[in-house]
TORLUMDREN-208565 format. One record per residue: residue number from 1; chain; x, y, z of N, C-alpha, C in turn. Coordinates in Angstrom, 3 decimals. Example, Ala and Ser with C-alpha at 12.3 -4.5 7.8 and 13.67 -1.06 7.14 Angstrom:
% residues 2
<1 "A" <13.190 -5.690 7.800> <12.300 -4.500 7.800> <13.200 -3.300 7.800>>
<2 "A" <12.850 -2.250 7.080> <13.670 -1.060 7.140> <12.900 0.030 7.870>>
% end
This chain:
% residues 231
<1 "A" <0.869 -1.196 0.013> <0.053 0.009 -0.061> <0.863 1.259 -0.005>>
<2 "A" <0.559 2.211 -0.844> <1.344 3.458 -0.887> <1.070 4.357 0.279>>
<3 "A" <1.860 5.441 0.332> <1.673 6.341 1.409> <0.327 7.189 1.205>>
<4 "A" <-0.281 7.582 2.254> <-1.502 8.312 2.250> <-1.358 9.824 2.211>>
<5 "A" <-0.125 10.261 2.657> <0.187 11.714 2.636> <1.255 11.988 1.610>>
<6 "A" <1.059 13.026 0.837> <2.009 13.350 -0.247> <2.591 14.723 0.087>>
<7 "A" <3.819 14.921 0.021> <4.495 16.213 0.259> <4.005 17.216 -0.876>>
<8 "A" <3.538 18.416 -0.445> <3.077 19.364 -1.405> <4.012 20.674 -1.511>>
<9 "A" <4.950 20.672 -0.594> <5.957 21.746 -0.521> <6.661 21.562 0.820>>
<10 "A" <7.508 22.543 1.078> <8.403 22.435 2.288> <7.401 22.621 3.506>>
<11 "A" <7.261 21.485 4.293> <6.564 21.544 5.495> <5.097 21.430 5.381>>
<12 "A" <4.601 20.887 4.271> <3.089 20.728 4.037> <2.886 19.479 3.263>>
<13 "A" <1.921 18.775 3.709> <1.616 17.414 3.100> <0.036 17.433 2.840>>
<14 "A" <-0.367 16.709 1.873> <-1.903 16.590 1.628> <-2.246 15.111 1.668>>
<15 "A" <-3.482 14.870 2.011> <-4.023 13.471 2.044> <-5.417 13.566 1.435>>
<16 "A" <-5.664 12.525 0.568> <-6.870 12.387 -0.068> <-7.892 11.549 0.766>>
<17 "A" <-9.054 12.119 1.032> <-10.071 11.476 1.875> <-11.066 10.748 1.082>>
<18 "A" <-12.127 10.219 1.721> <-13.186 9.587 0.902> <-14.059 10.557 0.122>>
<19 "A" <-14.672 9.943 -0.901> <-15.718 10.776 -1.596> <-16.999 10.785 -0.804>>
<20 "A" <-17.540 11.995 -0.647> <-18.732 12.065 0.254> <-19.930 12.702 -0.664>>
<21 "A" <-21.112 12.326 -0.409> <-22.166 12.903 -1.163> <-22.570 14.280 -0.637>>
<22 "A" <-22.872 15.180 -1.578> <-23.268 16.541 -1.246> <-24.302 16.976 -2.238>>
<23 "A" <-25.555 16.959 -1.784> <-26.671 17.241 -2.528> <-26.692 16.443 -3.973>>
<24 "A" <-26.418 15.132 -3.845> <-26.480 14.285 -4.972> <-25.318 14.302 -5.872>>
<25 "A" <-24.309 15.022 -5.427> <-23.014 15.088 -6.199> <-21.943 14.382 -5.301>>
<26 "A" <-21.001 13.688 -6.030> <-19.917 12.942 -5.348> <-18.768 13.895 -5.199>>
<27 "A" <-18.457 14.332 -4.008> <-17.294 15.245 -3.713> <-16.089 14.575 -3.154>>
<28 "A" <-15.006 14.598 -3.816> <-13.735 14.167 -3.117> <-13.443 15.066 -1.943>>
<29 "A" <-12.608 14.568 -1.005> <-12.236 15.394 0.084> <-10.678 15.321 0.235>>
<30 "A" <-10.112 16.364 0.817> <-8.676 16.488 0.920> <-8.375 17.221 2.162>>
<31 "A" <-7.369 16.808 2.822> <-6.927 17.429 4.005> <-5.474 17.931 3.872>>
<32 "A" <-4.937 18.772 4.732> <-3.614 19.234 4.717> <-3.048 19.170 6.066>>
<33 "A" <-1.702 18.822 6.161> <-0.984 18.686 7.427> <0.220 19.606 7.201>>
<34 "A" <0.365 20.579 8.166> <1.503 21.460 8.129> <2.295 21.372 9.387>>
<35 "A" <3.568 21.237 9.171> <4.545 21.129 10.306> <4.970 22.620 10.705>>
<36 "A" <4.662 23.038 11.919> <5.045 24.428 12.287> <6.479 24.484 12.750>>
<37 "A" <6.930 25.590 13.029> <8.331 25.743 13.384> <8.791 25.105 14.586>>
<38 "A" <7.846 24.905 15.573> <8.064 24.144 16.786> <8.059 22.676 16.680>>
<39 "A" <7.744 22.166 15.374> <7.730 20.823 15.111> <6.312 20.158 15.320>>
<40 "A" <5.354 20.952 15.840> <3.985 20.355 15.929> <3.251 20.519 14.702>>
<41 "A" <2.062 19.892 14.587> <1.331 19.791 13.423> <-0.076 20.581 13.546>>
<42 "A" <-0.320 21.220 12.430> <-1.607 21.972 12.206> <-2.321 21.115 11.162>>
<43 "A" <-3.445 20.521 11.401> <-4.253 19.671 10.525> <-5.391 20.456 10.090>>
<44 "A" <-5.460 20.745 8.751> <-6.556 21.436 8.160> <-7.593 20.532 7.564>>
<45 "A" <-8.845 20.726 7.851> <-9.991 20.007 7.223> <-9.728 18.497 7.325>>
<46 "A" <-9.466 17.911 8.464> <-9.140 16.514 8.588> <-10.250 15.588 8.008>>
<47 "A" <-9.700 14.629 7.204> <-10.607 13.587 6.613> <-10.698 12.327 7.499>>
<48 "A" <-11.335 11.334 6.989> <-11.559 10.150 7.841> <-10.217 9.575 8.326>>
<49 "A" <-10.149 9.286 9.559> <-8.985 8.677 10.237> <-8.876 7.236 10.239>>
<50 "A" <-7.743 6.709 9.783> <-7.525 5.230 9.812> <-6.205 4.987 10.557>>
<51 "A" <-5.913 3.740 10.881> <-4.672 3.428 11.522> <-3.475 3.740 10.680>>
<52 "A" <-3.558 3.555 9.382> <-2.397 3.765 8.495> <-2.218 5.358 8.533>>
<53 "A" <-3.310 6.112 8.359> <-3.144 7.568 8.298> <-2.557 8.002 9.622>>
<54 "A" <-3.018 7.481 10.728> <-2.489 7.878 12.043> <-0.969 7.703 12.145>>
<55 "A" <-0.529 6.504 11.626> <0.871 6.227 11.703> <1.681 7.248 10.917>>
<56 "A" <1.140 7.673 9.653> <1.927 8.630 8.980> <1.867 10.066 9.432>>
<57 "A" <0.826 10.429 10.042> <0.731 11.640 10.705> <1.635 11.778 11.807>>
<58 "A" <1.663 10.682 12.729> <2.485 10.641 13.942> <3.968 10.667 13.523>>
<59 "A" <4.286 10.148 12.319> <5.642 10.205 11.975> <6.139 11.557 11.555>>
<60 "A" <5.263 12.576 11.325> <5.622 13.887 10.991> <5.798 14.810 12.194>>
<61 "A" <5.036 14.443 13.252> <5.151 15.323 14.492> <3.996 15.072 15.466>>
<62 "A" <3.804 15.973 16.321> <2.767 15.833 17.307> <1.648 16.717 16.878>>
<63 "A" <0.374 16.239 16.733> <-0.770 16.964 16.321> <-1.161 17.887 17.403>>
<64 "A" <-1.180 19.272 17.179> <-1.464 20.179 18.220> <-2.670 21.041 17.856>>
<65 "A" <-3.059 21.125 16.563> <-4.145 21.932 16.072> <-4.967 21.150 15.045>>
<66 "A" <-6.314 21.103 15.263> <-7.290 20.542 14.380> <-8.210 21.636 13.942>>
<67 "A" <-8.202 21.948 12.630> <-8.799 23.189 12.131> <-9.856 22.839 11.122>>
<68 "A" <-11.088 23.479 11.373> <-12.209 23.397 10.434> <-12.235 24.745 9.739>>
<69 "A" <-12.083 24.730 8.347> <-12.061 25.989 7.611> <-13.434 26.654 7.478>>
<70 "A" <-14.495 25.887 7.506> <-15.863 26.474 7.347> <-16.861 25.503 8.017>>
<71 "A" <-18.070 25.938 8.208> <-18.982 25.030 8.971> <-19.456 23.813 8.123>>
<72 "A" <-19.023 23.673 6.871> <-19.398 22.435 6.139> <-18.354 21.358 6.409>>
<73 "A" <-17.131 21.765 6.859> <-16.030 20.837 6.956> <-15.849 20.435 8.402>>
<74 "A" <-16.665 19.432 8.835> <-16.687 19.072 10.263> <-16.872 17.585 10.435>>
<75 "A" <-17.107 16.743 9.378> <-17.493 15.400 9.517> <-16.621 14.543 10.404>>
<76 "A" <-15.341 14.751 10.290> <-14.424 13.886 11.012> <-13.687 14.503 12.158>>
<77 "A" <-14.134 15.730 12.530> <-13.446 16.391 13.668> <-13.502 15.528 14.976>>
<78 "A" <-14.691 14.924 15.158> <-14.811 14.216 16.443> <-13.839 13.056 16.605>>
<79 "A" <-13.628 12.283 15.501> <-12.801 11.171 15.629> <-11.297 11.565 15.740>>
<80 "A" <-10.908 12.703 15.144> <-9.560 13.143 15.362> <-9.412 13.723 16.793>>
<81 "A" <-10.381 14.415 17.300> <-10.251 14.941 18.668> <-10.185 13.709 19.634>>
<82 "A" <-10.844 12.665 19.433> <-10.818 11.422 20.239> <-9.382 10.834 20.087>>
<83 "A" <-8.850 10.814 18.911> <-7.512 10.233 18.726> <-6.414 11.123 19.286>>
<84 "A" <-6.654 12.418 19.257> <-5.657 13.355 19.750> <-6.271 14.284 20.759>>
<85 "A" <-6.568 13.809 21.930> <-7.306 14.650 22.880> <-6.627 15.865 23.323>>
<86 "A" <-5.215 15.896 23.330> <-4.559 17.054 23.696> <-4.402 18.060 22.592>>
<87 "A" <-4.850 17.813 21.398> <-4.855 18.792 20.281> <-5.897 19.824 20.556>>
<88 "A" <-5.697 21.053 20.142> <-6.698 22.105 20.283> <-7.610 22.092 18.997>>
<89 "A" <-8.840 22.027 19.211> <-9.909 21.959 18.219> <-10.419 23.454 17.904>>
<90 "A" <-10.170 23.897 16.658> <-10.430 25.283 16.301> <-11.769 25.248 15.481>>
<91 "A" <-12.753 26.054 15.878> <-14.014 26.124 15.148> <-14.037 27.333 14.180>>
<92 "A" <-14.601 27.016 13.001> <-14.866 28.039 12.039> <-16.125 28.741 12.465>>
<93 "A" <-16.347 29.991 11.981> <-17.556 30.761 12.387> <-18.816 29.935 12.076>>
<94 "A" <-19.667 29.878 13.201> <-20.948 29.222 13.122> <-20.910 27.755 13.375>>
<95 "A" <-19.717 27.192 13.512> <-19.626 25.701 13.700> <-19.965 25.279 15.193>>
<96 "A" <-19.641 26.093 16.103> <-20.002 25.765 17.509> <-21.580 25.482 17.628>>
<97 "A" <-22.331 26.273 16.925> <-23.835 26.041 16.971> <-24.234 24.790 16.248>>
<98 "A" <-23.483 24.415 15.166> <-23.912 23.271 14.403> <-23.429 21.963 15.063>>
<99 "A" <-22.284 21.993 15.728> <-21.731 20.796 16.383> <-21.565 21.092 17.981>>
<100 "A" <-22.685 21.176 18.590> <-22.648 21.599 19.968> <-21.929 20.554 20.970>>
<101 "A" <-21.842 19.362 20.477> <-21.174 18.455 21.323> <-19.773 18.238 21.203>>
<102 "A" <-19.182 18.874 20.262> <-17.786 18.846 20.050> <-17.044 19.839 20.993>>
<103 "A" <-16.004 19.409 21.642> <-15.284 20.188 22.695> <-14.367 21.165 22.013>>
<104 "A" <-14.810 22.307 21.460> <-13.980 23.229 20.769> <-13.144 23.959 21.829>>
<105 "A" <-11.874 24.240 21.388> <-10.963 24.925 22.266> <-10.822 26.438 21.985>>
<106 "A" <-11.081 26.724 20.685> <-10.835 28.106 20.222> <-11.623 28.349 18.937>>
<107 "A" <-11.757 29.618 18.584> <-12.419 30.058 17.477> <-11.471 30.698 16.460>>
<108 "A" <-11.635 30.391 15.131> <-10.802 31.032 14.087> <-11.276 32.526 13.949>>
<109 "A" <-10.269 33.292 13.816> <-10.605 34.795 13.728> <-9.885 35.361 12.516>>
<110 "A" <-9.842 36.675 12.306> <-9.396 37.278 11.086> <-7.867 37.401 11.158>>
<111 "A" <-7.176 37.030 12.277> <-5.809 37.000 12.242> <-5.365 35.613 12.688>>
<112 "A" <-4.097 35.262 12.392> <-3.713 33.890 12.792> <-3.487 33.758 14.327>>
<113 "A" <-3.785 32.656 14.656> <-3.439 32.196 16.160> <-1.987 32.364 16.331>>
<114 "A" <-1.578 32.762 17.492> <-0.157 32.992 17.869> <0.641 31.744 17.619>>
<115 "A" <-0.043 30.583 17.835> <0.690 29.255 17.740> <1.220 28.995 16.339>>
<116 "A" <0.514 29.636 15.279> <0.954 29.338 13.976> <1.261 30.638 13.122>>
<117 "A" <1.256 31.751 13.690> <1.380 33.046 12.991> <2.701 33.081 12.337>>
<118 "A" <3.779 32.506 12.783> <5.067 32.532 12.113> <5.043 31.707 10.761>>
<119 "A" <4.029 30.783 10.678> <4.100 29.880 9.507> <2.906 30.158 8.617>>
<120 "A" <1.765 30.560 9.179> <0.551 30.605 8.483> <-0.170 31.825 8.721>>
<121 "A" <-0.634 32.593 7.611> <-1.490 33.654 7.758> <-2.958 33.185 7.474>>
<122 "A" <-3.893 34.098 7.850> <-5.307 33.723 7.520> <-6.166 34.955 7.412>>
<123 "A" <-7.261 34.767 6.699> <-8.247 35.773 6.518> <-9.611 35.123 6.512>>
<124 "A" <-10.618 35.744 7.190> <-11.982 35.211 7.079> <-12.599 35.919 5.932>>
<125 "A" <-13.163 35.065 5.102> <-13.819 35.542 3.900> <-15.298 35.804 4.351>>
<126 "A" <-15.623 37.079 4.477> <-16.924 37.583 4.953> <-17.841 37.941 3.785>>
<127 "A" <-19.104 38.196 4.157> <-20.067 38.710 3.203> <-21.170 37.599 2.897>>
<128 "A" <-20.939 36.419 3.391> <-21.872 35.310 3.118> <-22.328 34.604 4.424>>
<129 "A" <-23.352 33.789 4.357> <-23.660 32.955 5.534> <-22.537 31.971 5.723>>
<130 "A" <-21.720 31.591 4.782> <-20.647 30.721 4.859> <-19.363 31.507 4.984>>
<131 "A" <-18.981 31.840 6.243> <-17.720 32.467 6.471> <-16.527 31.455 6.462>>
<132 "A" <-15.632 31.534 5.451> <-14.591 30.568 5.400> <-13.265 31.215 5.761>>
<133 "A" <-12.475 30.478 6.531> <-11.142 30.965 6.844> <-10.213 30.472 5.698>>
<134 "A" <-9.534 31.419 5.084> <-8.622 31.132 3.959> <-7.213 31.204 4.570>>
<135 "A" <-6.337 30.265 4.340> <-5.028 30.268 4.918> <-3.932 30.323 3.890>>
<136 "A" <-2.720 30.885 4.277> <-1.562 30.924 3.479> <-0.409 30.425 4.217>>
<137 "A" <0.253 29.362 3.695> <1.426 28.834 4.240> <2.708 29.497 3.686>>
<138 "A" <3.325 30.236 4.541> <4.446 30.968 4.019> <5.594 30.214 3.465>>
<139 "A" <6.148 29.184 4.068> <7.263 28.484 3.478> <7.039 27.913 2.081>>
<140 "A" <5.854 27.400 1.824> <5.595 26.824 0.452> <4.812 27.759 -0.417>>
<141 "A" <4.506 28.969 0.127> <3.745 29.926 -0.785> <2.410 29.420 -1.232>>
<142 "A" <1.717 28.657 -0.386> <0.527 28.028 -0.699> <-0.707 28.615 -0.092>>
<143 "A" <-1.746 28.988 -0.841> <-2.967 29.435 -0.456> <-3.989 28.233 -0.329>>
<144 "A" <-4.763 28.177 0.736> <-5.527 26.948 0.983> <-6.920 27.393 1.177>>
<145 "A" <-7.763 26.788 0.296> <-9.205 27.058 0.209> <-9.987 25.820 0.487>>
<146 "A" <-11.151 25.917 1.057> <-12.076 24.774 1.307> <-13.110 24.725 0.174>>
<147 "A" <-14.100 25.687 0.292> <-15.133 25.692 -0.814> <-15.183 26.875 -1.703>>
<148 "A" <-14.392 27.875 -1.378> <-14.438 29.139 -2.083> <-13.884 28.966 -3.507>>
<149 "A" <-12.972 27.998 -3.700> <-12.478 27.641 -5.035> <-12.598 26.124 -5.212>>
<150 "A" <-13.393 25.678 -6.224> <-13.457 24.286 -6.545> <-12.994 24.077 -7.990>>
<151 "A" <-12.111 23.116 -8.189> <-11.457 23.003 -9.486> <-11.563 21.525 -10.019>>
<152 "A" <-12.744 21.026 -10.281> <-12.837 19.716 -10.760> <-12.417 19.421 -12.234>>
<153 "A" <-11.796 18.288 -12.481> <-11.547 17.956 -13.922> <-12.855 17.858 -14.689>>
<154 "A" <-12.814 18.108 -15.955> <-13.956 18.140 -16.774> <-14.845 16.794 -16.738>>
<155 "A" <-14.155 15.699 -16.567> <-14.730 14.417 -16.511> <-15.070 13.830 -15.179>>
<156 "A" <-14.945 14.663 -14.156> <-15.290 14.130 -12.774> <-16.796 13.836 -12.646>>
<157 "A" <-17.580 14.765 -13.009> <-19.035 14.534 -12.958> <-19.531 14.017 -14.326>>
<158 "A" <-20.464 13.119 -14.303> <-20.983 12.535 -15.550> <-22.356 13.017 -15.792>>
<159 "A" <-22.738 12.990 -17.107> <-24.118 13.223 -17.551> <-24.626 14.627 -17.155>>
<160 "A" <-25.809 14.629 -16.585> <-26.437 15.990 -16.316> <-25.632 16.614 -15.123>>
<161 "A" <-25.030 15.852 -14.214> <-24.313 16.499 -13.211> <-23.129 17.168 -13.661>>
<162 "A" <-22.470 16.689 -14.704> <-21.397 17.351 -15.421> <-21.775 18.750 -16.036>>
<163 "A" <-22.997 18.731 -16.590> <-23.505 19.994 -17.127> <-23.774 21.024 -16.012>>
<164 "A" <-24.384 20.529 -14.898> <-24.749 21.453 -13.811> <-23.393 21.934 -13.276>>
<165 "A" <-22.408 21.149 -13.062> <-21.169 21.553 -12.561> <-20.485 22.597 -13.440>>
<166 "A" <-20.467 22.392 -14.648> <-19.893 23.353 -15.566> <-20.665 24.695 -15.540>>
<167 "A" <-21.938 24.620 -15.541> <-22.707 25.852 -15.430> <-22.519 26.469 -14.064>>
<168 "A" <-22.285 25.673 -13.067> <-22.088 26.117 -11.625> <-20.700 26.785 -11.484>>
<169 "A" <-19.870 26.734 -12.475> <-18.528 27.383 -12.326> <-17.523 26.699 -11.425>>
<170 "A" <-17.467 25.379 -11.404> <-16.527 24.712 -10.469> <-15.771 23.697 -11.254>>
<171 "A" <-15.667 23.804 -12.561> <-14.943 22.857 -13.451> <-13.822 23.583 -14.168>>
<172 "A" <-12.655 22.969 -14.295> <-11.595 23.443 -15.115> <-12.005 23.505 -16.605>>
<173 "A" <-11.540 24.500 -17.290> <-10.531 25.578 -16.946> <-11.184 26.873 -16.369>>
<174 "A" <-12.415 26.761 -15.820> <-13.048 27.932 -15.255> <-13.527 27.712 -13.850>>
<175 "A" <-12.523 27.450 -12.899> <-12.913 27.102 -11.555> <-13.293 28.287 -10.685>>
<176 "A" <-13.940 27.931 -9.542> <-14.315 29.042 -8.711> <-15.270 28.546 -7.664>>
<177 "A" <-15.998 29.461 -6.992> <-17.036 29.030 -6.043> <-18.217 28.642 -6.740>>
<178 "A" <-19.008 27.673 -6.300> <-20.354 27.296 -6.906> <-21.205 28.542 -6.960>>
<179 "A" <-22.004 28.642 -7.982> <-22.785 29.795 -8.155> <-23.835 30.048 -7.089>>
<180 "A" <-24.390 28.937 -6.530> <-25.236 29.163 -5.443> <-24.498 29.769 -4.150>>
<181 "A" <-23.256 29.620 -4.026> <-22.448 30.178 -2.937> <-22.122 31.572 -3.310>>
<182 "A" <-21.869 31.825 -4.605> <-21.557 33.244 -4.985> <-22.726 34.177 -4.713>>
<183 "A" <-23.962 33.747 -5.033> <-25.064 34.605 -4.869> <-25.382 34.822 -3.406>>
<184 "A" <-24.847 34.039 -2.460> <-25.114 34.250 -1.031> <-24.300 35.377 -0.518>>
<185 "A" <-23.337 35.933 -1.344> <-22.540 36.946 -0.760> <-23.258 38.335 -1.012>>
<186 "A" <-24.128 38.554 -0.102> <-24.998 39.818 -0.161> <-24.242 41.038 0.249>>
<187 "A" <-23.263 40.793 1.089> <-22.350 42.010 1.457> <-21.100 42.000 0.617>>
<188 "A" <-21.213 42.519 -0.624> <-20.081 42.414 -1.586> <-18.852 43.288 -1.006>>
<189 "A" <-19.183 44.342 -0.376> <-18.177 45.263 0.130> <-17.229 44.497 1.137>>
<190 "A" <-17.826 43.815 2.072> <-17.100 42.986 2.990> <-16.299 41.928 2.299>>
<191 "A" <-16.876 41.278 1.365> <-16.252 40.169 0.628> <-14.990 40.645 -0.131>>
<192 "A" <-15.181 41.875 -0.802> <-14.096 42.452 -1.628> <-12.951 42.794 -0.685>>
<193 "A" <-13.278 43.305 0.583> <-12.180 43.630 1.522> <-11.363 42.399 1.932>>
<194 "A" <-12.065 41.264 2.157> <-11.394 40.077 2.464> <-10.532 39.549 1.311>>
<195 "A" <-11.177 39.735 0.140> <-10.443 39.245 -1.081> <-9.194 40.017 -1.308>>
<196 "A" <-9.220 41.349 -1.129> <-7.943 42.129 -1.275> <-6.831 41.770 -0.314>>
<197 "A" <-7.262 41.259 0.808> <-6.250 40.913 1.852> <-5.489 39.602 1.378>>
<198 "A" <-6.243 38.630 0.817> <-5.536 37.396 0.423> <-4.966 37.484 -0.922>>
<199 "A" <-5.404 38.431 -1.770> <-4.777 38.627 -3.061> <-3.413 39.292 -2.919>>
<200 "A" <-3.165 39.895 -1.759> <-1.875 40.484 -1.451> <-0.746 39.502 -1.064>>
<201 "A" <-1.189 38.205 -0.836> <-0.222 37.157 -0.482> <0.630 36.777 -1.740>>
<202 "A" <1.832 36.451 -1.589> <2.698 36.041 -2.666> <2.447 34.543 -2.985>>
<203 "A" <1.200 34.280 -3.576> <0.757 32.931 -3.813> <1.443 32.356 -5.050>>
<204 "A" <2.010 31.154 -4.788> <2.525 30.339 -5.948> <1.731 29.034 -6.163>>
<205 "A" <1.283 28.429 -5.107> <0.544 27.206 -5.182> <-0.879 27.451 -4.558>>
<206 "A" <-1.810 26.609 -4.977> <-3.096 26.736 -4.402> <-3.602 25.312 -4.130>>
<207 "A" <-4.126 25.169 -2.899> <-4.634 23.885 -2.468> <-6.097 23.970 -2.142>>
<208 "A" <-6.917 23.098 -2.666> <-8.357 23.087 -2.492> <-8.776 21.745 -1.802>>
<209 "A" <-9.869 21.815 -1.114> <-10.498 20.623 -0.602> <-11.052 19.765 -1.787>>
<210 "A" <-11.552 20.405 -2.756> <-12.379 19.827 -3.795> <-11.755 20.167 -5.187>>
<211 "A" <-11.084 19.295 -5.855> <-10.554 19.525 -7.182> <-9.039 19.547 -7.228>>
<212 "A" <-8.534 19.770 -8.420> <-7.037 19.621 -8.649> <-6.299 20.784 -8.084>>
<213 "A" <-5.269 20.556 -7.288> <-4.350 21.568 -6.796> <-3.577 22.206 -7.931>>
<214 "A" <-3.000 23.395 -7.677> <-2.329 24.228 -8.595> <-0.895 24.399 -8.025>>
<215 "A" <0.133 24.179 -8.867> <1.517 24.142 -8.321> <2.311 25.283 -8.907>>
<216 "A" <1.754 26.125 -9.787> <2.524 27.244 -10.277> <1.430 28.239 -10.780>>
<217 "A" <1.865 29.526 -10.774> <0.912 30.592 -11.268> <-0.255 30.808 -10.270>>
<218 "A" <-0.059 30.602 -8.995> <-1.146 30.560 -8.067> <-1.867 31.856 -7.956>>
<219 "A" <-1.155 32.995 -7.984> <-1.739 34.397 -7.723> <-2.716 34.592 -8.876>>
<220 "A" <-2.302 34.299 -10.169> <-3.219 34.524 -11.251> <-4.370 33.540 -11.313>>
<221 "A" <-4.147 32.433 -10.816> <-5.319 31.434 -10.751> <-6.348 31.906 -9.682>>
<222 "A" <-5.937 32.407 -8.514> <-6.877 32.801 -7.505> <-7.584 34.067 -8.024>>
<223 "A" <-6.890 34.935 -8.572> <-7.540 36.209 -9.137> <-8.654 35.821 -10.086>>
<224 "A" <-8.255 34.959 -11.014> <-9.247 34.491 -12.082> <-10.452 33.848 -11.398>>
<225 "A" <-10.228 33.035 -10.378> <-11.382 32.290 -9.747> <-12.326 33.163 -9.040>>
<226 "A" <-11.839 34.402 -8.676> <-12.672 35.379 -8.053> <-13.070 36.537 -8.938>>
<227 "A" <-13.061 36.377 -10.162> <-13.400 37.375 -11.080> <-14.868 37.821 -10.946>>
<228 "A" <-15.617 36.841 -10.500> <-17.083 37.143 -10.269> <-17.317 38.099 -9.144>>
<229 "A" <-16.295 38.337 -8.255> <-16.361 39.272 -7.136> <-15.711 40.605 -7.439>>
<230 "A" <-14.499 40.582 -8.043> <-13.801 41.805 -8.201> <-13.917 42.449 -9.492>>
<231 "A" <-14.857 42.021 -10.431> <-14.996 42.798 -11.666> <-15.944 43.928 -11.360>>
% end
């Protein structure tokens, strides 16, 4: 059996999780593991945990932070918290109300937690009911998105689902946020302010929970993916 975590850059690894149903569409899932300067691990959008994955994660360092980027990315937080009870569980905006039984330790804000500020920057993308924390890993120049950018291969969805996905704006070569999410941004002024903050990052790579990662030309890719907002 091959490894479950693949190196995506200096100090960052990605793992492919299970395909999960979302309103009748099959969505792949992806997590990221970042090793911080103190050697501890920041786990972004954790996927289903297995004994093999646990071994690979433990070989990288000690899990200190479990992070949900938005209130849709919560399915496997409980099992990770159980496996790593001393790790801090960080809630995205609104998630405490959705998952009242999870023992959250902290809330994601518009500035990075001091524990990872030397390695990772963050911005809360405001303006919609779905406030997502967008992250930037400094050593690898990687921007990390959950649902705000989706970049599916053209052949991922079949039949009518493929047509809906292309019309929805989540398929290469024209990736972005799904149109139903775009229209939820009623406060465009707040959204554009958030957008300008992360467009200022020196982005080279782009990592997404759903779809193909980008390993070069990341800044142009992100700008194009948000043309619906900044035009």
